C-alpha positions as CSV (number, residue, x, y, z in Angstrom):
1,M,-52.9,-42.9,48.4
2,T,-50.6,-42.8,51.6
3,A,-51.4,-44.7,55.2
4,S,-52.1,-40.9,57.2
5,V,-54.9,-40.2,54.8
6,V,-56.1,-43.6,55.2
7,Q,-55.9,-43.6,58.7
8,N,-57.8,-40.2,58.8
9,K,-60.6,-41.6,56.3
10,C,-60.8,-44.8,58.8
11,T,-61.1,-43.0,61.8
12,R,-63.7,-40.6,60.5
13,L,-65.9,-43.5,58.9
14,L,-65.7,-45.2,62.5
15,A,-66.3,-41.5,64.2
16,L,-69.7,-41.6,61.7
17,A,-70.6,-45.3,62.3
18,S,-70.4,-44.7,66.1
19,V,-72.3,-41.3,66.0
20,A,-75.1,-43.2,64.2
21,A,-75.3,-46.0,66.5
22,E,-75.7,-43.7,69.4
23,K,-78.3,-41.4,67.8
24,A,-80.3,-44.3,67.0
25,A,-80.2,-45.9,70.7
26,L,-81.1,-42.6,72.0
27,E,-83.6,-42.2,69.8
28,E,-85.3,-45.8,70.8
29,L,-85.1,-44.4,74.4
30,G,-86.9,-41.1,73.3
31,E,-83.8,-38.9,74.3
32,T,-81.5,-36.7,72.5
33,G,-77.5,-36.6,72.4
34,I,-75.5,-33.8,71.9
35,A,-75.0,-32.2,68.4
36,P,-73.7,-35.1,66.1
37,E,-71.6,-32.7,64.1
38,N,-69.7,-31.6,67.4
39,D,-69.4,-35.7,68.4
40,K,-68.2,-36.3,64.5
41,V,-65.5,-34.0,65.0
42,T,-64.5,-35.2,68.6
43,L,-64.6,-38.6,67.7
44,T,-62.4,-38.5,64.8
45,R,-59.8,-36.9,67.1
46,M,-59.8,-38.8,69.8
47,F,-59.6,-42.2,67.6
48,L,-56.7,-40.8,65.5
49,Q,-54.8,-39.8,68.7
50,G,-55.9,-43.2,70.3
51,S,-54.5,-45.1,67.4
52,Q,-51.2,-42.9,67.2
53,L,-50.6,-43.3,71.4
54,C,-51.2,-47.2,70.9
55,K,-48.9,-47.2,68.2
56,Q,-46.0,-45.5,70.3
57,L,-46.6,-47.7,73.3
58,E,-46.1,-50.6,71.3
59,I,-42.5,-50.0,71.0
60,M,-41.5,-48.8,74.5
61,V,-40.1,-50.7,77.0
62,S,-42.5,-49.7,79.9
63,F,-45.2,-46.8,80.5
64,L,-46.9,-45.3,82.9
65,V,-51.1,-45.6,83.5
66,A,-53.0,-43.7,85.6
67,I,-57.1,-42.5,86.8
68,G,-58.0,-38.9,86.8
69,V,-55.2,-37.5,84.4
70,E,-55.6,-34.8,82.0
71,P,-54.4,-35.6,78.6
72,A,-51.4,-32.1,78.7
73,G,-48.5,-32.0,77.3
74,S,-46.6,-32.9,80.5
75,A,-48.7,-36.4,80.4
76,S,-46.8,-39.7,79.1
77,S,-48.3,-41.5,76.9
78,G,-49.8,-44.0,78.8
79,Q,-51.9,-41.7,80.9
80,K,-53.2,-39.8,77.6
81,L,-54.3,-42.8,76.4
82,C,-55.8,-44.0,79.8
83,S,-57.5,-40.5,80.1
84,L,-59.2,-41.0,76.2
85,A,-60.4,-44.2,77.4
86,F,-62.2,-43.2,80.2
87,Q,-63.8,-40.0,77.8
88,C,-64.8,-42.3,75.5
89,A,-66.1,-46.1,75.1
90,M,-64.7,-46.8,71.9
91,V,-61.2,-46.0,72.2
92,A,-61.3,-47.7,75.4
93,Y,-62.5,-51.2,73.3
94,G,-60.0,-50.4,70.8
95,M,-57.1,-50.4,73.7
96,I,-58.4,-53.9,75.0
97,M,-58.5,-55.3,71.9
98,Q,-55.2,-53.9,71.1
99,A,-54.0,-55.4,74.6
100,R,-55.8,-58.9,73.7
101,E,-54.2,-58.9,70.4
102,F,-50.8,-57.8,71.4
103,T,-50.0,-60.3,74.6
104,S,-51.6,-63.3,73.4
105,G,-49.0,-65.3,71.3
106,P,-45.3,-66.3,72.1
107,K,-43.9,-63.2,70.1
108,F,-44.4,-60.9,73.2
109,A,-43.8,-63.2,75.7
110,N,-40.0,-63.8,74.2
111,S,-39.5,-60.4,73.7
112,P,-36.8,-58.1,75.5
113,S,-39.6,-56.0,76.8
114,F,-42.0,-58.4,78.3
115,P,-40.7,-58.2,82.1
116,T,-41.0,-54.7,82.0
117,M,-44.3,-54.1,79.8
118,S,-46.1,-56.5,81.5
119,V,-46.5,-54.7,84.4
120,S,-47.4,-52.0,82.4
121,I,-50.1,-53.6,80.2
122,L,-52.1,-55.6,83.2
123,S,-52.1,-52.3,85.2
124,L,-53.5,-50.3,82.0
125,V,-56.0,-53.5,81.5
126,R,-57.4,-53.3,84.9
127,L,-57.8,-49.7,85.0
128,L,-60.3,-50.2,81.7
129,S,-62.1,-53.2,82.9
130,Q,-62.7,-51.2,86.2
131,R,-63.9,-47.8,84.1
132,Q,-65.4,-49.1,81.3
133,P,-67.3,-52.5,82.4
134,F,-67.8,-53.9,78.4
135,T,-64.6,-54.8,78.4
136,R,-63.9,-57.5,81.1
137,G,-64.5,-60.3,78.7
138,D,-61.5,-59.5,76.9
139,A,-59.6,-58.4,80.1
140,L,-60.1,-62.1,81.3
141,Q,-58.8,-63.3,78.0
142,V,-55.1,-60.9,78.5
143,A,-55.3,-62.2,82.2
144,L,-55.6,-65.9,80.9
145,A,-52.7,-65.1,78.3
146,F,-50.3,-64.2,80.6
147,L,-50.5,-67.4,82.5
148,R,-49.8,-69.4,79.6
149,H,-46.7,-67.3,79.2
150,S,-42.9,-68.4,79.8
151,N,-39.5,-66.7,79.0
152,S,-36.3,-69.0,79.8
153,E,-34.1,-65.3,80.0
154,I,-35.9,-64.0,83.0
155,T,-36.1,-65.5,86.7
156,Y,-38.7,-67.7,87.8
157,Q,-39.4,-65.0,90.6
158,K,-39.9,-62.4,88.1
159,L,-42.0,-64.3,86.1
160,N,-43.9,-65.5,89.3
161,A,-44.2,-62.2,89.9
162,I,-45.6,-61.1,86.3
163,K,-48.5,-64.2,86.5
164,E,-49.3,-63.2,90.1
165,Q,-50.3,-59.4,89.0
166,S,-52.4,-61.4,86.2
167,L,-54.1,-63.7,89.2
168,R,-55.1,-60.1,90.8
169,L,-56.9,-59.2,87.8
170,L,-58.9,-62.3,88.0
171,I,-59.8,-61.3,91.4
172,F,-60.8,-57.8,90.6
173,L,-62.6,-59.4,87.8
174,L,-64.6,-62.3,90.1
175,I,-65.7,-59.8,92.4
176,S,-66.8,-57.0,89.8
177,G,-69.0,-59.7,88.6
178,A,-67.3,-62.2,86.5
179,V,-67.7,-65.3,88.6
180,N,-68.3,-68.4,86.5
181,P,-66.0,-67.2,83.7
182,V,-63.2,-66.7,86.3
183,V,-63.8,-70.0,88.4
184,G,-64.5,-71.8,85.2
185,A,-60.9,-71.0,83.8
186,I,-58.9,-71.6,86.7
187,T,-61.1,-74.9,87.6
188,S,-60.2,-76.3,83.9
189,R,-56.7,-75.7,84.4
190,L,-56.4,-77.4,87.6
191,Q,-58.2,-80.5,85.9
192,D,-56.0,-80.3,83.3
193,K,-53.1,-82.8,84.6
194,T,-50.8,-81.7,81.6
195,N,-51.4,-77.8,82.2
196,S,-48.5,-76.4,84.2
197,E,-49.5,-72.7,84.1
198,L,-50.2,-72.6,87.9
199,D,-47.4,-73.8,90.2
200,P,-48.6,-74.4,93.8
201,S,-47.4,-71.0,95.0
202,L,-49.6,-69.7,92.7
203,I,-53.0,-71.6,93.4
204,W,-52.1,-70.4,96.9
205,Y,-52.0,-67.0,95.9
206,F,-55.3,-67.0,94.1
207,V,-56.9,-68.7,96.6
208,G,-55.2,-66.6,99.2
209,G,-56.5,-63.6,97.5
210,I,-59.9,-64.8,96.9
211,A,-60.3,-65.5,100.9
212,E,-59.2,-61.8,101.4
213,V,-61.7,-60.0,99.6
214,V,-64.9,-62.6,99.5
215,H,-67.5,-62.5,102.5
216,L,-68.1,-64.9,104.7
217,P,-71.7,-65.2,104.1
218,V,-70.8,-66.2,100.9
219,C,-68.1,-68.8,101.6
220,V,-71.1,-70.4,103.9
221,Y,-74.0,-70.3,101.1
222,C,-70.8,-71.9,99.0
223,L,-70.5,-74.7,101.2
């Protein structure tokens, strides 16, 4: 059995499982959904296309992401993937899991594409967490992974610029409701004297970012 046949079968099984779960949830709520047969075909196509696009992005140096882009033929792979993720929660979940796995280890940090791919991945994760709230837990892990990364082949300024983007993602997650996870993750790093992920400039960047978005009543309450 060829790899493409296996992939097609797996995507169909995933689509069937998704439709069954959605149907059960709707029945529990006493509601009805779209014709299941149409959902199966549409979801199978979306899952297969999303899987293929994820593979394409892994070997790129960088890619574009955007909100509200239709998956037309002229759109880039990143834009098509964004469009799919915004339409389908399961595709978004697969994408955020892929991003978390892809960026978790030193292999990515030491790759030649790290300086350019990092910007694209963090932008993609931010858009996903903005549109699909259930991805925010994994988005937090992606952001924290970038704080751990180091690469001796790029300048200190470039590495810090990437970490600043990951801190902006953390600030977005914080104001989106993940206050305890974000504050807890940063606090644990600051309390660990052996942790060198955050230098003073990054700490001030994070604090300054929070000061710009937190309203005064919240600050007074915290005090």
